[in-house]
C-alpha positions in Angstrom: 69.3 114.4 -34.1 71.2 118.0 -33.6 73.8 120.5 -35.4 75.7 122.3 -32.9 75.1 120.7 -29.4 74.2 123.7 -26.6 72.5 122.4 -23.2 71.3 123.6 -19.9 71.6 121.1 -16.9 73.7 120.7 -14.2 77.0 121.5 -14.9 79.7 118.5 -14.6 77.0 116.0 -15.0 79.0 113.9 -16.6 79.2 111.0 -19.1 75.6 111.3 -21.2 73.8 108.3 -20.8 71.6 108.3 -24.7 72.4 105.4 -26.7 73.5 102.9 -23.9 72.2 100.4 -21.2 69.7 97.4 -22.1 67.4 99.6 -23.9 69.5 100.6 -26.7 70.2 96.7 -27.4 66.5 96.2 -27.2 65.4 98.9 -29.4 68.6 98.4 -32.6 67.4 94.2 -32.1 63.4 95.2 -32.7 65.0 97.8 -35.5 67.0 94.7 -37.4 64.0 92.1 -36.9 61.9 94.4 -38.9 64.6 95.6 -41.1 64.8 92.3 -41.9 60.3 91.5 -42.0 60.1 94.0 -44.1 62.9 93.3 -47.1 61.0 89.6 -47.2 58.0 91.7 -48.5 59.4 93.4 -50.6 56.6 93.2 -53.4 53.9 94.3 -51.5 56.1 97.2 -51.0 57.6 98.5 -53.6 60.5 99.6 -54.8 59.8 102.2 -52.9 59.7 101.3 -49.9 63.1 99.2 -50.5 64.8 101.9 -51.7 63.3 103.8 -47.9 64.7 100.3 -46.0 68.3 101.8 -47.4 67.6 105.2 -46.3 67.2 104.1 -42.9 69.6 101.7 -42.7 72.5 103.4 -44.1 71.8 107.1 -42.2 72.0 105.0 -39.1 75.0 102.7 -40.0 76.4 106.7 -40.0 74.9 107.5 -36.5 75.6 104.6 -34.7 79.5 105.2 -34.6 79.2 108.9 -33.7 76.9 108.7 -30.7 79.1 106.0 -29.2 81.9 107.6 -29.5 80.5 110.4 -28.1 78.7 109.0 -24.6 82.9 109.1 -23.7 82.1 113.4 -24.3 81.3 115.5 -20.6 78.9 117.2 -20.5 78.8 120.5 -18.6 75.5 121.6 -19.7 72.0 119.8 -21.1 68.8 120.2 -21.4 66.1 118.2 -21.2 62.4 119.2 -20.8 59.1 117.7 -21.3 59.0 119.3 -24.7 62.1 118.0 -26.3 61.5 114.6 -24.8 57.8 114.8 -27.3 59.5 116.4 -30.8 62.0 113.0 -29.6 60.0 111.0 -29.9 57.6 112.3 -32.7 60.8 112.6 -34.4 61.5 108.1 -33.5 57.6 107.5 -33.5 57.7 108.2 -36.8 61.0 108.3 -39.3 61.5 104.7 -37.1 58.6 103.4 -36.2 55.1 103.5 -38.0 56.8 103.0 -41.3 59.6 100.0 -40.7 56.3 98.5 -38.5 53.9 99.2 -41.8 57.0 97.6 -44.6 57.5 94.8 -42.1 53.4 93.7 -42.0 51.0 96.2 -43.9 49.4 97.6 -40.4 48.6 101.1 -41.7 47.1 99.6 -45.1 44.1 101.6 -45.4 46.3 104.7 -45.1 47.8 104.0 -48.3 47.7 106.4 -51.4 49.0 105.9 -55.1 51.4 108.7 -56.8 53.4 108.3 -60.3 56.4 106.7 -60.4 58.2 109.8 -60.9 57.6 110.9 -57.5 59.4 107.4 -56.5 61.9 108.4 -59.1 62.5 111.8 -57.4 62.5 109.8 -53.8 65.3 107.4 -55.0 67.3 110.7 -56.6 67.6 112.6 -53.8 68.5 109.6 -51.3 72.6 109.4 -52.6 72.4 113.8 -52.1 71.0 114.0 -48.1 73.0 111.1 -47.0 76.2 112.0 -48.4 75.1 115.7 -46.0 74.0 113.6 -43.1 77.6 111.8 -43.1 79.3 114.8 -43.6 77.9 116.8 -41.1 78.7 114.5 -37.9 81.9 114.2 -40.2 82.9 117.5 -40.1 81.3 118.2 -36.3 82.7 115.2 -34.8 82.8 115.6 -31.1 80.9 118.4 -30.8 78.1 116.7 -32.3 74.9 114.6 -29.7 71.8 113.2 -30.1 70.5 115.5 -27.5 70.5 119.3 -26.3 74.3 119.3 -24.3 77.0 120.2 -23.7 80.7 119.3 -23.5 84.2 120.9 -21.8 85.9 121.1 -24.9 83.2 121.9 -26.7 83.6 124.9 -29.6 81.9 126.6 -32.3 82.0 124.1 -36.5 82.5 126.9 -38.9 84.5 124.5 -41.6 83.1 122.2 -44.1 79.4 121.8 -44.7 79.4 124.3 -41.7 81.1 127.4 -43.7 78.3 127.0 -46.0 74.8 125.9 -43.3 74.1 126.5 -39.9 72.8 123.3 -39.5 73.3 121.4 -42.6 72.4 118.2 -40.2 68.7 119.4 -39.9 68.7 120.4 -44.1 69.8 116.3 -44.6 66.6 115.4 -42.3 64.7 118.1 -43.5 65.3 116.0 -46.8 64.8 112.5 -45.7 61.2 113.2 -44.2 60.3 115.1 -47.5 62.0 111.7 -49.3 59.5 109.4 -47.0 56.3 109.8 -48.3 57.2 109.9 -52.2 58.9 106.3 -51.2 56.4 104.8 -48.3 52.7 105.8 -50.1 51.2 105.7 -47.1 49.8 108.7 -44.2 51.0 107.4 -41.6 54.5 105.3 -42.2 54.7 108.1 -44.6 53.4 111.7 -44.6 53.2 111.6 -41.0 57.0 112.5 -40.4 56.4 115.8 -41.9 54.8 117.8 -39.3 56.7 115.5 -36.9 59.6 117.1 -38.3 58.5 120.8 -38.7 57.3 120.8 -34.7 60.7 119.4 -34.2 62.3 122.3 -36.3 60.7 125.1 -34.7 60.7 124.5 -31.6 64.1 122.7 -31.0 66.2 125.5 -33.0 66.0 128.8 -31.4 66.5 127.1 -28.5 69.3 125.9 -29.7 70.8 129.1 -31.4 69.8 130.8 -28.3 72.5 128.0 -26.6 74.9 128.4 -28.7 75.2 132.2 -28.6 75.5 131.5 -24.7 78.0 129.2 -24.8 80.3 131.5 -28.1 78.9 135.6 -27.5 79.6 137.9 -30.6 81.9 134.6 -32.2 78.1 133.1 -33.4 76.6 136.2 -33.4 80.1 137.1 -36.8 78.9 133.2 -37.8 75.2 133.6 -38.0 75.0 137.2 -39.5 77.0 134.8 -42.4 74.9 131.7 -42.6 71.8 131.0 -43.9 70.3 128.2 -41.1 69.0 126.3 -44.4 69.4 127.7 -47.5 73.8 127.6 -48.5 75.5 131.1 -48.1 77.7 131.0 -51.8 81.3 131.7 -51.4 82.5 134.7 -50.8 
């Protein structure tokens, strides 16, 4: 869940172990079961819950091929400390585990709230631009994306495509997704908790990531950063 990846760990560490092993298979199978159960409860969850499932499945389908392919990258630096692992765990819990559990079982029904139909409609309208930006940012990064903070042997600075207008378009897409979530899932635990979790991710991870970019690319990154904003798209020159 990162844009350009730069990281700190022992050089020559080889391929990263993310998205591999029996743990990943179990996680994906569990998510698939929960999605199935949540779909069966579509009447209880309403249109918003069903639309959130579409968003989740689509974002997963966009990301998985990139994660699987980019496992072959030869990592030369990686950074994974307690803060990084805690941030990733918080995002996984609030954007995936809690909403799936709630939609599949109604577990957090006591934390439900009511919103007008216009709120669900607003979330629905934002689905397509969110998914487009999430897909496009992965496609433009190509082999330069990873889910963790890593630098691989052939890492390059991507400044074309959507990265010509945003420094962090993938994070923009995730911001949109977490803001949509409580509009579609009317529950504090399953919907709204994603917002503070991603705010923490944004606040703590992005400065570290950008520092790593500067360490990797030097003045090339400084020139790029001066030209393109973090969240707000730069106007075309």
